C-alpha positions as CSV (number, residue, x, y, z in Angstrom):
1,M,41.4,164.7,143.7
2,T,40.0,162.5,146.5
3,L,41.0,158.8,146.4
4,T,39.7,155.8,148.3
5,A,42.2,154.4,150.8
6,K,42.9,151.5,148.4
7,E,43.4,153.8,145.4
8,R,45.7,156.1,147.5
9,F,47.9,153.2,148.5
10,F,48.3,151.7,145.1
11,A,49.0,155.1,143.5
12,L,51.8,155.7,145.9
13,L,53.1,152.1,145.6
14,D,53.3,152.7,141.8
15,G,55.1,156.0,142.3
16,K,52.1,158.1,141.1
17,P,50.6,161.2,142.8
18,A,47.9,160.9,145.4
19,D,45.7,163.2,147.4
20,R,47.9,162.7,150.5
21,P,50.3,160.1,152.0
22,A,48.8,156.8,153.0
23,V,48.7,155.5,156.6
24,I,48.7,151.7,157.0
25,N,49.8,149.0,159.3
26,P,51.0,145.8,157.6
27,V,51.0,143.9,160.9
28,S,48.8,144.5,163.9
29,L,46.8,147.7,164.8
30,A,45.0,146.0,167.8
31,T,44.9,148.0,171.0
32,H,43.4,147.6,174.5
33,E,41.3,150.7,173.8
34,S,39.9,149.3,170.6
35,L,39.2,145.9,172.2
36,S,37.3,147.6,175.0
37,A,35.3,149.8,172.7
38,L,34.2,146.6,170.8
39,K,33.8,144.6,174.0
40,L,36.2,141.9,172.7
41,D,38.4,139.5,174.6
42,F,41.7,139.5,172.7
43,S,42.6,135.9,173.7
44,K,39.5,134.8,171.7
45,V,39.8,137.1,168.7
46,H,42.3,134.9,167.0
47,L,39.8,132.1,166.6
48,A,36.6,134.1,165.9
49,P,36.4,135.5,162.4
50,D,33.6,138.0,163.1
51,N,35.6,139.4,166.0
52,A,38.8,139.6,164.0
53,A,37.1,141.4,161.2
54,A,35.4,143.9,163.6
55,L,38.8,144.7,165.2
56,A,40.4,145.1,161.8
57,G,37.6,147.3,160.6
58,Y,37.8,149.5,163.7
59,G,41.2,150.7,162.5
60,Y,39.6,151.9,159.2
61,E,36.3,153.1,160.6
62,K,37.4,154.9,163.8
63,L,41.2,155.4,163.6
64,R,41.0,156.4,159.9
65,F,43.8,154.2,158.7
66,D,43.8,153.2,155.1
67,S,44.2,149.5,155.7
68,V,42.5,146.6,157.5
69,M,44.4,143.5,158.6
70,P,42.8,140.7,160.7
71,Y,45.8,138.6,161.7
72,F,46.9,140.2,165.0
73,S,49.6,137.8,166.2
74,V,52.4,135.6,164.9
75,V,50.9,132.2,166.1
76,A,48.2,131.1,163.7
77,E,50.5,128.7,161.8
78,G,52.0,127.3,165.0
79,A,48.6,126.8,166.6
80,A,47.4,125.0,163.5
81,L,50.3,122.6,163.8
82,G,49.8,121.8,167.5
83,A,52.4,124.0,169.1
84,A,51.7,125.2,172.7
85,I,50.2,128.7,172.5
86,D,49.9,131.5,175.1
87,W,46.9,133.3,173.6
88,G,47.6,136.5,175.6
89,N,45.0,138.9,176.9
90,N,43.9,142.5,176.2
91,K,47.3,143.8,177.5
92,S,49.7,141.1,176.1
93,M,50.3,139.6,172.7
94,P,50.0,135.8,172.0
95,A,53.2,133.8,171.7
96,I,54.3,130.3,170.7
97,R,55.7,128.4,173.7
98,S,57.1,125.2,172.1
99,A,59.1,124.1,169.1
100,I,57.6,121.0,167.5
101,F,59.9,119.9,164.7
102,D,63.5,118.5,164.8
103,E,64.0,117.1,161.3
104,P,63.1,118.5,157.8
105,D,61.2,115.3,156.8
106,H,58.9,116.0,159.7
107,V,57.8,119.3,158.3
108,K,54.8,118.4,156.2
109,I,51.6,120.2,155.5
110,P,48.9,118.2,157.3
111,A,45.5,117.4,155.7
112,G,43.0,120.1,156.4
113,Y,45.7,122.6,157.5
114,L,43.8,125.7,156.2
115,D,40.6,124.5,157.9
116,R,42.1,124.5,161.4
117,P,40.6,127.2,163.6
118,S,43.5,129.7,163.7
119,M,43.9,129.5,159.9
120,R,40.2,129.5,159.1
121,C,39.8,132.6,161.3
122,V,42.2,134.7,159.2
123,L,40.7,133.5,155.9
124,E,37.0,133.9,157.0
125,A,37.8,137.4,158.5
126,L,39.3,138.4,155.1
127,K,36.2,137.3,153.3
128,L,34.1,139.5,155.7
129,L,36.4,142.4,155.2
130,F,36.3,142.0,151.4
131,A,32.5,142.0,151.6
132,R,32.5,145.3,153.6
133,Y,35.5,147.2,152.2
134,N,36.4,146.0,148.8
135,G,37.3,149.1,146.7
136,K,37.5,151.2,149.8
137,A,40.1,150.1,152.3
138,L,43.3,148.3,151.5
139,I,42.8,144.8,152.7
140,I,46.1,143.2,153.9
141,G,46.7,139.6,155.0
142,K,49.8,138.2,156.7
143,A,51.8,135.0,156.7
144,M,54.9,134.0,158.6
145,G,57.9,133.6,156.3
146,P,60.0,130.4,156.2
147,W,62.7,131.8,158.5
148,T,60.3,133.0,161.2
149,L,58.5,129.6,161.0
150,C,61.8,127.8,161.4
151,M,62.8,130.0,164.3
152,S,59.5,129.4,166.1
153,L,58.9,125.7,165.3
154,Y,62.4,124.3,165.0
155,G,63.8,126.6,167.6
156,M,65.9,129.8,167.5
157,E,69.0,128.1,168.8
158,N,68.7,125.2,166.4
159,T,68.2,127.6,163.4
160,L,71.1,129.9,164.3
161,V,73.5,127.0,165.0
162,D,72.6,125.3,161.8
163,T,73.6,128.4,159.7
164,I,77.1,127.3,160.6
165,E,77.2,123.7,161.6
166,N,74.4,122.0,159.5
167,R,73.7,124.3,156.5
168,D,72.2,121.6,154.2
169,K,69.8,120.5,156.9
170,L,68.7,124.1,157.5
171,K,68.2,124.8,153.8
172,H,66.0,121.6,153.6
173,M,64.1,122.8,156.7
174,L,63.5,126.3,155.3
175,C,62.3,124.9,152.0
176,S,59.8,122.7,153.8
177,F,58.5,125.7,155.7
178,L,58.2,127.7,152.5
179,G,55.3,125.4,151.5
180,F,53.3,126.6,154.5
181,T,54.0,130.3,153.7
182,G,53.0,129.9,150.1
183,M,49.8,128.0,150.7
184,F,48.7,130.6,153.3
185,I,49.5,133.5,151.0
186,E,47.6,132.0,148.2
187,A,44.5,131.3,150.3
188,Q,44.5,134.9,151.7
189,L,44.7,136.4,148.3
190,Y,41.8,134.1,147.2
191,S,39.9,135.2,150.3
192,G,40.1,138.9,149.4
193,A,43.4,140.3,150.5
194,D,44.9,143.0,148.2
195,M,48.4,142.5,149.6
196,V,49.9,140.0,152.0
197,T,52.6,140.8,154.6
198,V,55.4,138.2,154.8
199,A,56.8,138.5,158.3
200,D,60.4,137.1,158.2
201,H,62.7,138.3,160.9
202,V,66.1,137.9,159.4
203,T,67.4,140.9,161.3
204,R,70.9,142.3,161.9
205,N,70.8,141.6,165.6
206,L,70.6,137.8,164.9
207,V,72.6,137.1,161.7
208,G,74.7,138.7,159.1
209,P,73.4,139.7,155.6
210,Y,75.2,136.6,154.1
211,V,72.7,134.4,156.0
212,Y,69.8,136.2,154.4
213,E,71.5,136.0,151.0
214,E,72.3,132.3,151.2
215,F,69.4,130.8,153.1
216,V,66.4,133.1,152.7
217,M,66.6,135.3,149.7
218,P,66.2,132.4,147.2
219,L,63.0,131.5,149.0
220,H,61.7,135.0,148.9
221,R,62.4,135.2,145.2
222,R,60.3,132.1,144.7
223,L,57.4,133.8,146.7
224,N,57.7,137.0,144.7
225,D,57.8,135.1,141.4
226,K,54.6,133.3,142.3
227,F,52.8,136.4,143.7
228,P,54.3,139.3,141.9
229,G,53.4,142.7,143.3
230,K,51.4,141.2,146.1
231,L,53.8,140.9,149.0
232,I,55.0,143.3,151.7
233,L,58.1,142.2,153.6
234,H,58.2,142.9,157.3
235,C,61.5,142.4,159.2
236,C,62.1,144.0,162.6
237,G,65.4,145.6,163.7
238,N,68.2,147.4,161.9
239,T,68.4,146.2,158.3
240,E,70.4,148.9,156.6
241,D,73.1,146.3,155.6
242,R,70.5,144.0,153.8
243,V,67.7,146.2,152.6
244,G,69.3,146.1,149.1
245,L,69.0,142.4,149.2
246,F,65.3,142.6,150.0
247,T,65.0,144.6,146.8
248,K,66.9,141.9,144.8
249,A,64.5,139.3,146.3
250,G,61.7,141.0,144.4
251,F,59.7,142.9,147.1
252,N,58.3,146.2,146.1
253,L,57.3,147.3,149.6
254,Y,59.3,146.8,152.8
255,H,58.0,147.6,156.3
256,F,60.9,148.8,158.4
257,E,61.7,149.8,162.0
258,S,62.7,153.2,163.5
259,S,66.2,152.0,164.4
260,N,67.1,152.5,160.7
261,D,68.3,155.8,159.2
262,I,65.6,156.8,156.8
263,L,67.8,158.4,154.2
264,I,70.2,155.4,154.2
265,M,67.3,153.1,153.8
266,L,65.7,155.1,150.9
267,E,69.1,155.2,149.1
268,R,69.8,151.5,149.5
269,A,66.2,150.3,148.8
270,G,66.4,151.5,145.2
271,N,63.1,151.1,143.5
272,M,61.5,149.3,146.4
273,K,59.1,151.4,148.4
274,L,59.3,151.7,152.1
275,T,56.7,152.0,154.8
276,G,57.3,152.7,158.5
277,C,58.9,153.8,160.7
278,L,57.1,155.4,163.6
279,N,58.6,154.3,166.9
280,N,56.3,152.1,169.0
281,P,57.5,152.0,172.6
282,E,58.6,155.6,173.1
283,L,56.6,157.6,170.5
284,L,53.3,155.8,170.0
285,M,52.8,154.1,173.4
286,K,54.3,156.8,175.7
287,G,54.3,160.0,173.6
288,N,51.6,162.6,172.9
289,P,49.7,163.4,169.7
290,E,51.7,166.5,169.1
291,D,54.9,164.5,169.0
292,V,53.3,161.9,166.7
293,I,52.1,164.5,164.3
294,A,55.6,166.1,164.2
295,E,57.3,162.8,163.6
296,T,54.9,161.8,160.9
297,E,55.4,165.0,159.1
298,K,59.2,164.6,159.4
299,I,59.1,161.0,157.9
300,I,57.0,162.2,155.0
301,R,59.3,165.1,154.3
302,L,62.2,162.7,154.2
303,G,60.5,160.7,151.5
304,V,58.3,157.9,153.1
305,D,54.8,158.5,151.7
306,I,53.3,155.3,152.9
307,V,53.5,155.8,156.7
308,S,53.0,153.1,159.4
309,P,54.0,152.2,162.9
310,E,57.2,150.3,162.9
311,C,55.7,146.9,163.9
312,A,52.6,145.6,165.7
313,V,51.5,148.5,167.9
314,P,51.8,147.6,171.7
315,L,48.3,146.8,173.0
316,L,48.6,149.7,175.5
317,T,49.1,152.3,172.8
318,P,46.5,155.1,173.2
319,N,44.3,155.4,170.2
320,R,44.7,159.2,170.2
321,N,48.3,158.6,169.1
322,L,47.2,156.4,166.2
323,T,44.7,159.0,164.9
324,A,47.5,161.5,165.2
325,I,49.4,159.7,162.5
326,V,46.5,160.3,160.1
327,K,46.4,164.0,161.1
328,G,50.1,164.2,160.4
329,A,49.5,162.8,156.9
330,F,47.3,165.8,156.1
331,F,50.1,168.4,156.8
């Protein structure tokens, strides 16, 4: 039985047998080596749909991953709204440099939002990927969740303080940002994405699980009710104390980090599938292929059959370590 990459992923997601474990990255697979091979300037990829599609396709064509994903940063929404952006370079990731909102009533979707360059780039790249790989590769989109948008565009300090001092304001703010997330998800699914990653960093090193349960979980439920079976949650850091809440929010796949104990995560996730959790800074960026293969095999033996790097791979990750993940999936 030989499956296409897309068939393999969905079989495993549904708990069915497949020809081998799947290897995906629900966030970014961009590397300096891939950019050099394609002769691309990473600072410009985020506004050039053909370049974004080529970089995403490289992961499938050359690195042999089962997925393609053309949103390589976390700044598309902020850029579309006028935040100051550092677009990075072939060795550093883009970043939002300024918060732009201070009141919930100011958080409104502007006219032509999806036509702004950073948003249009993702949507047009997905259309190109759909034309090339539909039925073959798993096509993944990505949207920042309401908590991450709030942290970036209202400010981390403001967001965290308001979980205690101004809870009603924060809930209003988060509900306003939910509109941006939902609109972008819908547009990406329409443009050809099979699944969309919701990147929402409600992690243990920032807040307790009660913050997720009170402020964010109701919003995630609304997203999953609207897009059932289409969303992958990504949240960095240790989330052992809240992974069960992610299941209750309706996600059927969670992308998790290597700081978590795999067996604890599997037990607490219940019927929600997990993908991860290959360490980025030490294993993939600094390790060797033999170590990557061994760790991949270990993760699969423990019960994670949809394997991925734990987050966006560092740009200086050698591609030989990424192809080693795929080799490990054939053990």
